[in-house]
C-alpha positions in Angstrom: -17.1 25.5 32.5 -19.0 22.4 31.4 -20.4 20.0 34.0 -18.1 17.3 32.7 -15.0 19.4 33.2 -16.2 20.5 36.6 -16.7 16.8 37.6 -13.3 15.9 36.3 -11.7 18.9 37.9 -13.4 18.1 41.2 -12.3 14.5 41.1 -8.8 15.5 40.1 -8.5 18.1 42.9 -9.7 15.5 45.4 -7.2 13.0 44.1 -4.4 15.5 44.0 -4.5 16.2 47.7 -1.9 13.6 48.5 0.3 14.5 45.5 3.1 12.0 46.0 0.5 9.1 46.3 -1.2 10.4 43.1 2.0 10.4 41.2 2.5 6.7 42.0 -1.1 5.6 41.6 -2.0 3.7 38.4 -5.8 4.2 38.3 -6.2 1.5 35.7 -4.8 -1.1 38.2 -6.9 -0.3 41.3 -8.1 -3.2 43.3 -11.8 -3.6 43.9 -11.5 -2.1 47.4 -9.5 0.9 46.0 -12.1 1.4 43.3 -14.9 1.3 45.9 -13.1 3.9 48.0 -12.4 6.1 45.0 -16.1 5.9 43.8 -17.2 6.8 47.4 -15.0 9.8 47.4 -16.2 11.0 44.0 -19.8 10.4 45.2 -19.2 12.4 48.4 -17.8 15.4 46.4 -20.8 15.3 44.0 -23.3 15.1 46.8 -21.7 18.0 48.6 -21.3 20.0 45.3 -24.1 19.0 42.9 -23.3 22.0 40.7 -20.3 20.0 39.5 -22.6 17.5 37.7 -25.4 19.9 36.7 -24.6 22.3 33.8 -25.0 26.0 34.5 -27.0 26.7 31.4 -29.9 29.1 31.4 -33.4 27.5 31.6 -34.2 28.6 28.1 -31.2 26.6 26.7 -32.0 23.6 28.9 -35.5 23.4 27.6 -34.5 23.6 23.9 -34.2 20.2 22.3 -30.7 19.3 21.2 -30.1 19.8 17.5 -33.4 21.6 17.0 -32.1 23.8 14.2 -30.4 20.9 12.4 -33.6 18.9 12.6 -35.7 21.8 11.3 -33.2 22.3 8.4 -33.3 18.6 7.5 -37.1 18.5 7.6 -37.3 21.5 5.3 -34.9 19.9 2.8 -37.0 16.7 2.8 -40.2 18.6 2.3 -38.7 20.7 -0.5 -37.4 17.6 -2.3 -40.1 15.0 -1.4 -41.2 14.3 -5.0 -37.6 13.8 -6.2 -36.7 11.6 -3.2 -39.7 9.2 -3.0 -41.0 9.1 -6.5 -42.1 5.5 -7.6 -40.5 6.2 -11.0 -37.0 6.1 -9.4 -35.1 2.9 -9.5 -35.6 0.9 -6.3 -37.5 -1.9 -4.8 -40.5 -2.6 -2.7 -44.1 -1.9 -3.5 -44.8 1.5 -5.1 -47.7 2.0 -2.7 -45.9 0.9 0.4 -46.9 2.8 3.6 -43.3 3.6 4.4 -40.6 5.1 2.1 -36.9 5.6 2.2 -34.4 7.0 -0.2 -30.9 5.6 -0.3 -28.1 7.7 -1.9 -25.4 5.4 -3.3 -22.3 5.9 -5.3 -20.0 3.9 -7.6 -17.3 1.7 -6.0 -18.9 2.1 -2.6 -18.8 -1.3 -0.7 -20.7 0.2 2.2 -23.4 1.4 -0.2 -23.7 -2.2 -1.5 -24.0 -3.5 2.0 -26.6 -0.9 2.8 -28.6 -1.8 -0.2 -28.5 -5.5 0.6 -29.7 -4.8 4.2 -32.5 -2.6 2.9 -33.6 -5.3 0.4 -34.0 -7.7 3.3 -35.7 -5.0 5.5 -38.1 -4.0 2.7 -39.2 -7.6 2.3 -40.1 -7.8 6.0 -41.6 -4.3 6.5 -43.5 -3.3 3.4 -41.1 -0.5 2.5 -40.5 1.3 -0.8 -36.8 2.1 -1.2 -35.7 4.6 -3.8 -32.1 4.1 -5.0 -30.5 7.4 -5.9 -27.1 7.2 -7.5 -25.2 10.4 -6.8 -23.5 10.3 -10.2 -26.9 10.4 -11.9 -28.5 12.8 -9.4 -25.6 15.1 -8.4 -27.9 18.2 -8.0 -30.3 16.4 -5.7 -27.3 14.9 -3.7 -25.8 18.4 -3.3 -29.2 19.9 -2.2 -29.7 17.2 0.3 -26.1 17.5 1.6 -25.4 13.8 0.8 -21.7 14.0 1.3 -21.1 10.8 3.2 -22.4 7.6 1.5 -24.5 5.7 2.0 -27.0 8.5 2.9 -30.5 7.7 3.9 -33.5 10.0 3.7 -36.8 9.0 5.5 -39.8 11.3 5.4 -38.9 12.5 8.9 -35.1 12.3 9.1 -31.8 12.1 7.3 -29.1 9.6 8.3 -25.5 10.2 7.2 -23.2 7.2 6.8 -24.0 3.5 7.0 -26.7 2.5 9.5 -26.9 -1.0 10.8 -30.1 -2.8 9.8 -31.4 -3.0 13.4 -31.2 0.8 13.7 -33.2 1.3 10.4 -35.7 -1.3 11.5 -36.2 0.5 14.8 -36.8 3.8 13.0 -39.3 2.1 10.6 -41.1 0.4 13.5 -41.5 3.9 15.1 -43.2 5.2 12.0 -40.3 7.5 10.9 -40.6 6.1 7.4 -44.2 7.4 6.9 
C-alpha cells in the first residue's frame, strides 16, 4: 500500500469513527475552527503512526533516482542523433557557434508549434542560443527515432521535453546549462 493511500486510509478511519456525523459532514464547508481540529487529528495520527506517511520501499529503491531509466534512454537517443539534431545546416535561428543549442520539432498546422517557435526566437535573442527547427514532415525518420510524438517537441543536449513548454521553463533550463 502506498504512503498516500495509507495516509488517506488513516484519515478516513479516524473520521469514520462517528459514522453518523461523517455522513452529514461536508468537508468542503468546514469552518476555520473545524479545519484546525481536523488538521490536528490528522497530525496526531501521523505522529503516532509515521509509517502512514513514509513509503515502505526497500532502501535500494529509495536511493534510485526517479525516472533513471527514462533519462538514460533519452540521453542515449540524444547522443546517437546529436549531429542530426544540432547541425548548423538545419533551418533555424541564432548564431551557428552559440554556446547553447536546442532542437525544436514542429509540424504543419500546429498553433502550439508556432507559439513555441515565437517564444524561442525571443529567448534565443536574449540568451545566445542556436535553435534548430526540425519539421516532422521533412524529417519523419528522425522524429520517429527521437519519439517526437507530441508537438512541439524540444531536444536539448541533456534532455528532451515533450509538449509545449512555457518560455520561463525553457529559460530556467538554459540558465542551468542544460542547453550545453
